[in-house]
N, C-alpha and C positions, 0 to 999 in steps of 0.2 A: 604151795599146795599141800605138802606133807603136814605142815603145821596146822592148817585148817582141818585136815582129816583127823589129826590127833585130838583137836579141840572137839570136833563132832563126836568122836568116840568117847571122850570123857563125859560129854553131856548125856550120851545114851546110857553110860554106866550109872551116872547119878540118877537118871530117870528110872532105871530098872530096879534099883535097890529101895526106892520109896514105894511101899505097899499101901494101897488104898485102905481106908478104914472100913470095917464091915458095916453094912447097912447105911452107909453115908448117902445122903441125898445128892442128886446130880444138880450142879449149879447151871442154870440156863439163862440166857438173855431173854427178854420179853419177846423179841422177834422170833426166836427159836421155839419158845413155848407156844406161841400162837400158831406156829407152823406144824405142830404135831398133829398128825391125822388120826392116829389110833390112841386116844387117851385111855390107858388101862389102869390108872391109879398109881403110876410111877411116882415115887417120892422125889421132889425137886425143891431147889432153893432159888428164889428170885429176889433180886435186890433192885431198888429203884426209889422213885419219888411218888408220893401219893398225888394223884390228879383229881380224885373225888372220893368223898366219904358219904355213905348213906346207911344210917343205923335204923333198923326196925326192931320190933319188940324182941324177936328171937334170932334175927339174922343181921349180920354186918356185911355190907358190900363195900369193897374198895376197888379203885382202879389204880394200877401201879404202872409206871413207865420208866424205862431206863435210857431213853434216847435212841434205842436201836430201831424203833419203828414209830410211825404216827399213831397206830392203834395201841391202846393200853391193855394190860391183862386184868381181867376181872378176878378179884379175890373174894371168896365166900367164906365167912367165918361165923362162929357162934358169937352172939351179942356180948358175951363176957369179955371178949377181946377189946371191946371199945374202951378208949381212954382219952383224957384231955390232950395228950401229946399226939394222938393220931389225927392229924389235921391236914388240910390241903397244903402241899409243899414240904411236908416232913419226909425224911428219908427212912426207909424201912428195909428189913430183911424178913422174908416170909418163907416158911417151910411148910410143905404139905403135899397133898396128892393132886396130880394133874388128871382131871376127869372131864368127860364129855359134858358140855354145857347144855342146859335145858333151853337156854335162850337162842333164838335164831340169829342174834347179832354176832355171836362168836362161836367158834367150833369147840373151844375148850375153856375151862376155868380152873382156878387153883383153889382146892378145898383146904383152907389153912388149918394147920395143927399148931403152929407157933408164929407169932408176929412180934418182931422186935423193932422198936423205934430207935434208929441209929442217931438221928438228929432231928430235934423238934423244930417247928416253924411257927412263929407267932403270926397267925393268920391276919389279925387286924393291922399289924404293922407292915406286912408283906405287900409291896406295891403292885404285885400281880394278883388279881382277884379271880376267884373261882367263878366259872361260867361267864366271864366278861371278856369279850373280844377287843382287846386294847388296840387302838390305832398304832401304826408303826412309828408315827411321830412321838407318841407318848413313850413307847418302849425305848427310843433312843436316849432317853434320860437315864436309863438303867442298863448300861452296857454290860454290867456284871451279872445281871439277872435275866435279861431278855431272852437268852438262849433256852430258858425253861418253858417258854410258850410254844404252843403247837406251830404257830406261823414261822418263828425263827428256827425252830427245830427242823421243820420241813425244808426251809431254805438252806440250812447248813448241811443237812443230809444230801441234798441235791448237789451242793458245792463239793462235798467229799466225793460223791459218785462221778461228777464231771471231771474232777482232778484225776481220778483213776482212769477214766475213759480216755482222756487226752494222752496220758502216758501210754496207755494200751495201744492207741492208734499209732503213735510214733514208733513204739517198739515193734509192732506187727509190720510196719512198713520200712524197717531197716534204718531208722534214725538213731544216732548216738546222742545220748543225753549229756549235755555239757553244763557244769555249774559255772556260770559266768559271775564275775565279782560284783559285790554290792558296792564296794569302794572303788572308784575309778577316777582317772584324770581327764576323761573326755566327756564332751557334751554332744551326744550322738544327734539329738534333734536340733541343736543350734538355737534353741529358744531361750536359753539363759535362765530357766526356772529351776535352779539347782540348790540343793542343801549342801553347804560346805562342811567338810569333816575336819575337826581340829581337836586336840586333846583339851580336857577341861583346864581351867585356869590354874588349878593346883598342880597340874602335871607339866605345865609349860616351862621350858627353859628359855631365858631371855636370848633373843637373837638366834633361836634354833627352831627349825620346823620338824615335825614328826616325819613328814614326807618331803622329798626334795622338790616336789611340784604341788600346786594346789590340788586337793582331792575332794571328791564330791560323792554323794550317794547317787547311784546309777539311775539314769532315766531310760535306759534301754541296754539290753545285752547284745544288740545287733553287731556292733563292730568287733566284739570278741568272738561272736559266732563266725564272722567273716574270716577271722584268723584261723579258726578251727576247720572251716570249709576248704582250706588249702591242704588238709590232710585227711579229712573225712568228707565223703561226698554229700552226706545228709546229716545235719545236726539240729538240735533244738535245745531250748532252755525254757524253764518255767519257774519264775521267781518274782520276788518283790521289786518294784520300781518306785521312784519317788519324784514328785514334782512340787516345787515350792510356789505353787500358784495360789494367789491370795483370793480364794473364792469359797463361798459356802453354798454354792448352787447344788442342785440335786445331781449334777453330772460330774462333780469333781471330788477327788480324794488326794491327800498328800502322799499316801502310801497305798499302792494297789498292785495287782499281780498281772504279769504279761506272759503270754505264750508266744515264743518267737522261734522261727525256724529259718535255716539257711540251706540252700540246695545248690550244689555245684553242677556244672555241665548242663545248665538249661539256658536257652536264649530266647524264650517265648513267654510272654505274659500269660498265654493260655495255659502253659504247663504249671505256672505258679497258681493261677486261679483254680485249677483242678485240685491241687493239694488243699487249698483253702476250703473249697467246697466239700471235699471228702472229709476233712477234719471236722467241719461243722456238722455234717450229717452223721458221721460215725459216733461222735460224742453225744449228740442229741438222742440218737436211737438207743444208746446204752442207758442214758438217764431215764428215758421214757420206759424202758424195759424193766429197770431195777428200782425206780422210785415213782411208780404210777400214782400212788395215793398222795405223796408229797407234792407232786406237780399239780394234781387235781385240786388240792387244797389251795394252792397259790392262785390257780386260775379262777377258783370259785370266789375267794374272799379278797384277792388283791387286784387281779387284772380288770374286773368290771369297773373299778373306780379309777382306772388309769386315764389321765387327761393329756392331751397333746396340744401345745400352743399353736395358734394359726395366725397370729398377728403379723408375722413377717414372712409369710409363705406365698405372697402374691406373684412373685416372679423370681427367676433364677438370676444369678449375678452376670455381669458382662464378662467378656473374655479377659482373662488376666486377674480377675478377682477370685478370691478363695470361696469355697462352699462353706456356709455356716450350717449349724445343726438344723435350722428350720428348712434350709434348702435341701439337705439330705433327706429329711422326712418327707418333704414334698415329692421328691423323686421316687421314693419308695411307694407312696400312695398313688402317684401318677402311673406307676407300673403295676398296679393291681395289688399292692400290699405284700409283695414278695421281695426277697433279697435281690439287690441290684448291684452289679459291678460297674464302677466308673473308672475309665482308664485314660492314660495319656494326658497328664496334667501340664499346664504351662510351667516351663522350666524355672521361671522366676519364683514360683511358689514353693519349690521343693528343695531339700538339702543337696549338698554337693555330691553325694555318693550315688545318686540315681542316674541311670544310663540315658545319655542324650540320644533322642530319636533322629537328630539331624534332618529335620523336616521343614526347613525354610525360615522365613523372616519372623514367624511367631513360634519359636522352638518349644518343643514339648519333651518330656521325659517319660520313660516307660514305667509309669507308676500306676497302681491300682488300689482302689478302696472297695470294700464290700459294705454296702449300706443295708441295714435291716430295719424292720418295722419297730417303732417305739423308741429306738435308740439312736439311729443314724449310723455313723461309721462304727463298724465292729472290727474289721480287718483293715490294715494298711500295709502295702508292700510295694516292691519294685524290683526290676532288674538292676543290678549294680554296675557302675561304670568300671569295666575291667580293662579298658584301653589306657595304657600308661600315659601317653602324650596328652590325651584329652583331660584325664584326671589331674595331671600335673598343671596344665593351664588353668583349670578351674580353681585349684587350691591356691595358685599364685595370685589370681585375681582377688581372692578372698583373704589373702594374707595368712593362709593356714599351712603353707608348705612345711615350715619347720615343725609345727605341732604334729602334723600328720605324715611325717617322713616314713614312719613305720607302715602306714597305710599304702603309701606309694611302693614300698618294698614288696608288698604282697602282689602287686601288678608286675613287678620286675622278675620275680622268681616263681615261675610256673603258674601264671595267672590263667584262669579259665572263665568263660561266661558263667555267671551265677546270679541268683536272686533270692529274696527272702521276704518274710512278712512278720507282722506282730498282731496278736489278737488280745484285746483287753478282756481279761477273764471275768471281771465284775460286770462288764457290759454284756458279755455272753449270757451270764446268769439273768440279768435284767431282761434280755431279749426272750429267753425261753420261758421265764416265769411271769413276765408282765409286771415286774417290780419297778415302780416309777423312780425311786430315789436310790442312787448307787450306795448310799450309806447303809442300806438295809440288806445288802447281799454279801457283806464282809463281816467277820466276827467282831472286830474292834476297829471301827472307822477312825481315821486320822484326817483332820482337815483344819482349816484356819481356826485358831483359838480353841481347839479341842484335841487333847491328847490324854484322855482319861485312861486310867489303869497303866 
């Protein structure tokens, strides 16, 4: 603690000896400039990218955006500032006076005194065109440029806000954040769709492995959270997970983000469902409060074109058969288009760690899925089997006792009833924004035959 205090003191000393230059303009983000209520001619500097250029005989109008908001700041300048380098997509630094705008479309505008082009943009070669609303499919061809569009800008700002909201919810409710490993030796889901981790061929030593056991990119942090729930009553993780599923469908990614939580001392699915519901509501309320324009843009230009397949939705499966996406969407629509909890699945469909309900000849486990409109399954969770003898028998039947001996140990040393869930973060964004393809809600999508950048 003393070392940290000394470091903070040193930083304060460095800050105090640096004197501001006289008459220097204040550097503002576009969002902050637009939020100024009393524009009294304060000199400011704004940096960003040109979204539009309109040159008249005596006046030059620019709109500049730096990604901090959907709305751009209008720059008004003398026509003498016009140049060939000042084009759509070019980066600029503008100094001038922030004044009240005569236009009803914005509260303030920047009266330019100096415009500097930092980086020019060849408009004809630039694949993103001015005033053209490119389809999301087109933009996927340019993962290095698509973030410069209004649509992807809005999606990514919402993604950032939702990330902060999720962390805020867990912090406010007493959860401890755990960094679960990306490299692991277990297959939590048991589906076998794993990316194996090995050194490159140049680093390999004959007959020697880097790890003593096969290692994989994680498919879930759940089992590591269960370890931590033996010391902390409420834990969560939020990080990348990986599935080597050979699919290019609109639902699949090879790398995506999962929000996972584990809660000790609960023995009811209802308690687990309450946390899932609260997390969904709290996150969405914060997004709607802080990104209303971005959400509105997505609903206006993306959600109206959303299509849902109906070819396989005539009936639900028979007992013992798993629910497919079409069945999940049917259930949501049948229940009025609102989120639906589905509980107590057939034991044969679920992994070894879910708690046995001990309910007769067709056994079920205490599992729960939350189904939402347009997406299907958003959350998946369960109570965990905390009873040593039942878990031991289940692992023995599956031939997993040796591999999961450490998991049995958790039940032998201070075990408690507990449960947890996972939420697909990209699916959550699809749900609230109405985005049809999961590849459009992540900055750099990875999927079969595609790992650009």
